N, C-alpha and C positions, 0 to 999 in steps of 0.2 A: 226874615226869610219866608214866612207864611203869606205875607202880602205880595211878594213877588210871585210866588206860585200861584196865588189866586188870581193876580193880574194876567199872568200868562195863560191860565185855564180860561179866563173869560174870553180873551183875544182868540184862542184856539177855538172855542166854541162858535164865536162869530165867523171864523173862516170856513169851518165845516158847514155851517148853516148856509153861507153863500155858495159853496160847492154843491151843496144838496139842491139848491134852488137852481142852479145852471144845469145839473143832471136831469132834474124834472123837465125843464124847458126843452132840452135837446133829445129827451127820450122819445117823444112822438116823431121827430125827424129821423131818428135812427130806425124806427119802426117802418116808416114810410119808405126810406131808402132801401131797407131790406126787403120789403114787399115789392117795390118797383125795380130793384135791381140796378146796378151801375153799368150795365153793358148797353151798347148802342143797338143791340139786336134783341132787345127785351120783347117779351110777349105783349106788354102793355102799350108799347108804342109802334105796334106793326101798322104801316101804311101812313104813319105821320112822319113829316120830315124831321130829321134829328134836331135842327136849331129850335123848331117850335116845341117839340117834346121836351128837350132840355130846358128851354126857357120856361114853359109852363110847369115843369117839375120844380124849378128853382123858386119860382113865384109861389107855388103851392107850399113849398118847404118854409119860406119866409113868412107867409100868412099863418101857418099852422104854429110856428114858433111865436110869432107875436101874440096870437090868440091865447096860447098857453101861458105866455107871460102876463097878460092882462088878466086872465082868470087867477092866477097866483096872487097878483097884487090885489085883486078884489077880495079874496078870501083872507089874505093877510091883514088888509084894512078893516074888514068886518070882524075879525078876531080881536084886533086892537081896540076897536070901538066897543065891542062887548066887555072887555077887560076894564075900560075906563068906566062904563056904565055900572059894572059890578062894583067897582071900588067906591063910586060915588054913592050907591045904595047902602053900603056898610056904614057909611059915616053918619 
């Protein structure tokens, strides 16, 4: 029974970790969408044709999401590398 509960706990921790990474990746996109607004009469796009404005906004959101993901992977890899190094030094 204890082994089953422990296995479920480990799997649940992995899922929560994955959801946390997803929420961190999409947080800047939500902030950008909140600032820019989702209406076609936004103050930020005054004088710009709406297909250009929405295209640029979509590309900008994709770029910000990708850069956030790359930064998270970089810090995760660095943390893993530091743990490996520390375990080698202890031996």
